[in-house]
N, C-alpha and C positions, 0 to 999 in steps of 0.2 A: 469474543474479545471485547472488553470494555476499555474505552479510552476517554479521557477527559482533557479537552483543550482548555488551558488555563492562562489567565493574564491578570496582572495586578497593576494598580497605580499607587504611587507613594508620595510622601512629602518631599523626598529628595533622592539622592543617588546612592547613599550608603547607610546601612543599618549601624555600622560602626560609629557613625557620626550622630546616632540617635534618631535617624529617620525611621518612619513607620509606614505601614500599609494603610491606605485610605479607601481602596476599592478592590474587590475581588470579583472576577467574572469567569464562569466555567460553562462549557457546553459539553454534552455527552454524546459519544459515538459508541455504537455497538455494531461489531462486524463492519466497520467503516461506513456506517449509516447514521446520520443525525437522528436522534430519538425525539428531539423537541424538549428534553429535560435540561434545565439550566440551574446554576446556582449564582446568585448575584447579590452583593451587598456593599453598601458604603460603610466606612468605619471611622469613628471618632478617634484620632490619633493622640490626643492629649499633647499636641504641640502644633506649631504653625507650619503651614505649607510654604516651602521655598518659592520665591517668585518665578525662578526658572522652571520649576516643576509645574507651577500653576499655568504657565504659558503653554506647556505641552498638553495638559489634560483639562484645563479650565475649571478644576474643582477648587472652590474657595473655602477659606476658613469658616465663613459664615454658613455656608451650605452644610458643613460637617458638624455643626454645634450639637444638633439633636440626634445624631446618628449613634447606633450601638457601638460599644467598644468590642475589641477582638474577643475578649473572654465571653461575651454574650452570644457570639455567633460561632464560636469555635467547634462546638459539638456537631452542629449541622454541616459545617465545612468538612470536618473529618469524615463524617458519614458519607458525604458526597464523593470524596476523592479516594477513600480507602480501597486498596486492592486494584485500583485502576492504573493504566499507563498514562502518565501526565505528558501531554504534548505542549511544549512551551517554547516560545521564541526567545533566545538568549536565556536559557534555563538557569544558569548560575545566579543571575540577578534576582529573579522571582523566588527561586528556592532559598537563596540567602535571606531574603526578607521574611519568608514564611517561617523558616527555622528560627530566625531571630524572635519572632512573635511567640513561638512555642517556648523558647528559652526564657522569655520574660514572664511567662506563666509558670515557669519551673516544671514544664511538662517534658520530662526526660524521655518518655516513650516516643514522642513525636519530634524531638529536637533534631533527629536525623531522619529526613523525610523518606529516604530510599529504603527504610525498613518497612514502610507501609505501601509504597508506590514505586513503580518503575518510572523513569524520567527519560523522555526523548526530546533532544534539543534540535528544533528545526533550523536554527541558525547554523549550528555546526554541520548539519546535514546539507543545508543549502551551500555552504562554503565548499564542501567536498564535491558537490554536484556542479557548482558554477564557480570554480576558482577564479580569483582576480576580478570578479564582478561585484556590484553592489547587491547585498542580500538582506537589506532591511525589509520590513513588511510591505512598504509601499512599492519597492522595486520588485518584490516577488509577485505582488498583485498585478503589476504591469506585465511581467514576464509570463504569467500563467492566465492572463485575461480574467482576473477576479475583480468584480465590480467593488470599488471602494470610494466612489465619488461622494457618498453620503458621509464620509468620515472627515469632518472638519477638524476635530481634535481627537486625541487618544481617549479611549474609554475602555475599561477592562472587559466588559461583556461584548461590546461591539468588536474590539480587537480579537477576542476569542472566537467570535463567529466568523470573522474574516480569515483568521488563521486556520480555522477548520477547513475552509474551502481551499486555501493555499496548500495545506498539508495533504489533502486528498488528491489535489492535482499534481503536486510535486512527487508524491510517492506512488501514484497510480500508473505512471507511464510504463515502468518496468513490468508491473503485473499485467498490464494490458497487452504488452508485447508478448509475454509468455503465453497468455490465453489465446492470442491470435495465432501464435506459432503452433500450439497444440491443436487448435481448430483446423489450421491449414494442413497439418500432418494427417489428422483424421479424415479430412476431405480427400487427400491424395490416396490414402489407403483404400477408402471407399471406391474411388474412381478406378484404382488399379484392380481391385477385386471385381468390380463390374466389368472391366475390360477383359480380364482373364476368363470370366464366366462367358462373355460373348465369344471368345476364341474357342473355348471348349464346345460351345453350342454349335459353332460353325463346323468344327471338325466332326462332331457327331452327326450333323445333318448333311454333310457334303461327301459321305462315303459312297463310292461308285464301284459296283461289281465289274471285274475284268471280263472282257468278252472271250470266246473260245479262241479267236485268232490271236489275241494278246497273250493268253495262257500258252498257246503253242509256240509263239515267238519267244516267250520267257524260257520254256523248256529247251528250245534250240540253243539259246544263249548259254544256258547252264551246261549243255552237252559240249559246246565249244570250249568252255572253261576246263572241263574235265579231260578233254582230249589232249590238252597241253600238260596234263599231269597234275593239275591242281584240283584239290577236293573242293567242291562247292559248299560253302558255308550254309547257304540257303537249304540245300538238300540234307546236310548233316542235321540241321535243326529240325527239318521236316520229318526225317527218319526217327529222331529221338522223340518227337511228339507222337508219332504214330505208334511207337512201342510202349508208351505209357498207358 
C-alpha cells in the first residue's frame, strides 16, 4: 500500500480569487512505513503573496522570484503522486488548489484529482474520532505526543512530515488493539491446549489397578443390586463385551 502525505502553501485562501500554490511537500509511506522518499518544491506563482498568508508560512515574494513555475514541475509531481492514496489535513483546501493549477494548464485528465489518486482527509477523520475538540495539526501533535517544537512557521514539507507521524499515531490505535486481541486469544488457546495436555497426562499416569478385595467388594455390591430385581448395567456391558 503506497501513501503520500501531502501539504501545500499558497499565496492566499482561495483559488477562485486568483491565489496560487507556492510550495508543495510530500513524503512517501509504503505499508505504513516512511521510505525516506520525498517530493518538495517552491513555485513562482506570478502574483504577490498576501500579507496574511506570509505571516503563516514566512515565504516572501522576493524568495519566489527565481523559483520554477507549476508547468515546470508538474510532470515530476504527477509521477510522485499517481496511484497513491493522498493523506491530507483539510483535503478540500489543498485538492482545490492543485486541481486549479491543472485547470490553468488545461490539463483535463488531471483536473479531477480523484481519477488518479485516492484522498484521505485527516481533519475529517480527527473530527469523527475527537468530536467537539480542536483538531488542527498543532492540537493533534499535542494529543498524540508528536514533536513539533521545531515548527516556528508552516512549511509544506515540514508539515507533511509532522502529519505523517500524526496520521500513523491516529490510525494505529485500532490496529494495535486488534493485534493485541489476536495475540491474547492465541496465547489463551495455547495455554488451554497445554492445560488439557497436562490433564490427559495425569489421567494416563495415575491409573491404579484394583486389588482382589476391592474387586470382591464390587461384585458383592452388584449382587445386592440384582437381588432387588434390578439388572446391573455394569454386568450387562461386561457380558456384551465378552461375547464380542
